[in-house]
C-alpha positions in Angstrom: -5.0 16.6 8.1 -3.2 15.9 4.8 -2.5 12.2 4.6 -0.7 10.0 2.1 -3.3 7.7 0.7 -1.2 5.9 -1.9 -0.1 3.1 0.4 3.3 1.4 0.5 4.3 1.0 -3.1 1.1 2.9 -4.2 -1.2 -0.1 -3.6 -3.8 1.4 -1.3 -7.1 2.2 -2.9 -7.9 5.9 -2.7 -11.4 7.2 -1.8 -12.8 9.3 -4.6 -16.2 10.5 -3.4 -16.4 13.4 -0.9 -18.3 11.2 1.6 -15.7 8.4 1.4 -12.9 11.0 1.8 -14.6 12.3 4.9 -14.9 8.8 6.3 -11.3 8.2 5.5 -10.3 11.3 7.5 -12.5 10.2 10.4 -10.8 6.8 10.5 -7.4 8.5 10.7 -8.6 11.0 13.3 -10.3 8.4 15.4 -7.2 6.2 15.3 -5.0 9.0 16.5 -7.3 9.8 19.4 -7.4 6.1 20.4 -3.7 5.6 20.2 -3.1 8.8 22.3 -5.6 7.6 24.9 -4.9 3.9 25.1 -1.6 3.2 23.3 -1.6 1.2 20.0 -2.0 -2.4 21.3 -5.7 -2.3 22.1 -6.6 -0.2 19.1 -8.1 -2.8 16.7 -10.0 -2.1 13.5 -13.3 -2.8 15.4 -12.4 -0.2 18.0 -11.5 2.2 15.3 -14.7 1.6 13.4 -16.8 2.3 16.4 -15.1 5.5 17.2 -15.1 6.7 13.6 -18.7 5.7 13.0 -18.0 3.4 10.1 -18.2 -0.3 9.6 -15.2 -2.6 9.8 -15.9 -3.7 6.3 -15.6 -0.1 5.1 -12.2 0.2 6.8 -10.9 -2.9 4.9 -11.9 -1.3 1.6 -9.1 1.2 2.1 -6.7 -0.4 4.6 -5.2 -3.8 4.8 -5.2 -3.8 8.6 -4.7 -1.6 11.6 -0.9 -1.4 10.9 -1.7 0.1 7.6 -3.6 2.9 9.4 -0.8 3.3 11.8 1.6 3.7 8.9 -0.5 6.5 7.4 -0.3 8.4 10.7 3.5 8.1 11.1 4.3 8.8 7.4 2.1 11.9 7.4 3.9 13.1 10.6 7.3 12.5 9.1 6.3 14.6 6.1 5.0 17.5 8.3 8.1 17.4 10.6 10.3 18.0 7.5 8.2 21.0 6.4 8.4 22.5 9.9 12.1 21.9 10.1 12.7 23.9 6.9 10.4 26.7 8.1 12.2 27.0 11.4 15.6 27.2 9.8 14.5 30.0 7.5 12.9 31.9 10.3 16.0 31.7 12.5 18.7 32.1 9.7 19.4 35.7 10.5 20.3 34.8 14.1 23.2 32.5 13.3 23.6 28.8 12.9 23.4 27.9 16.6 20.1 29.7 17.0 18.8 28.0 13.9 19.8 24.6 15.1 18.3 25.1 18.6 15.1 26.5 17.1 14.8 23.5 14.8 15.2 21.2 17.9 12.5 23.2 19.8 10.2 23.1 16.8 10.6 19.3 16.5 10.0 18.9 20.3 6.8 21.0 20.0 5.6 18.8 17.1 6.2 15.7 19.2 4.2 17.2 22.1 1.4 18.1 19.7 1.3 14.6 18.1 1.1 12.0 20.9 -0.2 9.3 18.6 2.8 9.6 16.3 5.1 9.4 19.3 3.4 6.4 20.8 3.5 4.6 17.5 7.1 5.5 16.7 8.2 4.3 20.2 6.3 1.1 20.1 6.5 -2.5 18.7 4.3 -1.2 15.8 7.1 0.7 14.2 7.0 -1.0 10.8 9.4 -1.3 7.9 7.3 1.3 6.0 7.8 3.8 8.9 11.5 3.0 9.1 12.0 3.4 5.4 10.1 6.7 5.3 12.2 8.0 8.3 15.5 7.0 6.6 14.5 9.0 3.5 13.5 11.9 5.7 16.8 11.8 7.6 18.8 11.6 4.4 16.9 14.6 2.9 17.3 16.6 6.1 21.0 15.9 6.4 21.7 16.8 2.8 19.6 19.9 3.1 21.3 21.0 6.3 24.7 20.5 4.8 23.8 22.3 1.5 22.1 25.2 3.3 24.9 25.8 5.8 27.7 25.6 3.2 25.8 27.9 0.8 25.4 30.5 3.6 29.2 30.2 4.3 28.8 29.1 7.9 29.9 25.5 7.4 33.3 24.5 6.0 32.5 22.1 3.1 34.0 18.7 3.1 33.4 15.0 3.9 33.8 15.5 7.7 31.3 18.3 7.8 28.8 16.4 5.7 29.2 13.4 8.0 28.6 15.7 11.0 25.3 16.8 9.5 24.2 13.2 9.1 25.1 12.5 12.7 23.3 15.6 13.9 20.1 14.4 12.3 20.5 10.8 13.7 21.3 12.0 17.2 18.4 14.4 17.2 16.0 11.6 16.3 17.2 9.3 19.1 17.4 12.1 21.6 13.8 13.2 21.0 12.6 9.6 21.2 14.3 9.4 24.6 12.9 12.7 25.8 9.3 11.7 24.9 9.5 8.2 26.1 10.0 9.6 29.6 7.5 12.5 29.4 4.5 13.1 27.1 5.5 16.8 27.1 9.2 16.0 26.5 11.8 15.8 29.2 13.3 19.4 29.1 16.6 18.3 30.6 17.1 15.7 27.9 16.1 18.3 25.2 18.5 20.9 26.6 21.3 18.3 26.7 20.5 17.2 23.2 20.8 20.8 22.0 24.3 21.1 23.5 25.3 17.8 21.9 24.1 18.8 18.5 25.9 22.2 18.7 29.1 20.5 19.7 29.0 18.1 16.7 28.9 21.0 14.2 31.2 23.5 16.1 34.5 22.2 14.6 33.3 22.9 11.1 31.4 26.2 11.6 32.4 29.8 11.9 32.7 31.2 15.4 29.7 33.3 16.6 28.3 34.3 20.0 26.3 31.8 22.0 22.6 32.1 21.1 19.6 32.8 23.4 16.7 30.5 23.0 13.3 31.8 21.8 
């Protein structure tokens, strides 16, 4: 799993030797397993060290505390969601903007289902300022990319209102997925379907008419 090892503000020490890098990855993997199994509250550095097969002292060479490990997991997930979002849009672009929007929503829902540790951390009291800052940057990038891509393809009428609608689509999608997965680890399908209709309705006033899409 690719993880950001620079820390908030680039302060985290990075493992250089192969053995240390492998241990670092084991710590991340063990933490994800434990958070998915138990939730974040009981997952202390001692519990992580035991599962990962390292000492607590080794963990503190590379992480300030358990929150620092939690941050790595969520920041890595935010980065990978953005990559998958772009790939889903490209794959569905020939099917129209509604299909692309719904495919992106389904792709994000699939990611949430595959990453229970990310969901549990994001929906918990352990959602840190580092996580929130990374997500704000992600949302800004995603909204700007959505607006630029749709206007470039000629399916979205350019203007302040359309740009605002793209920002709202990203924000509503975040909150809707959070709600869907707070109720069901697999994602509440009713909420996801309702979310898809809401996102489509937000963009419809600024987009060219096209037939209603069929889902993948």
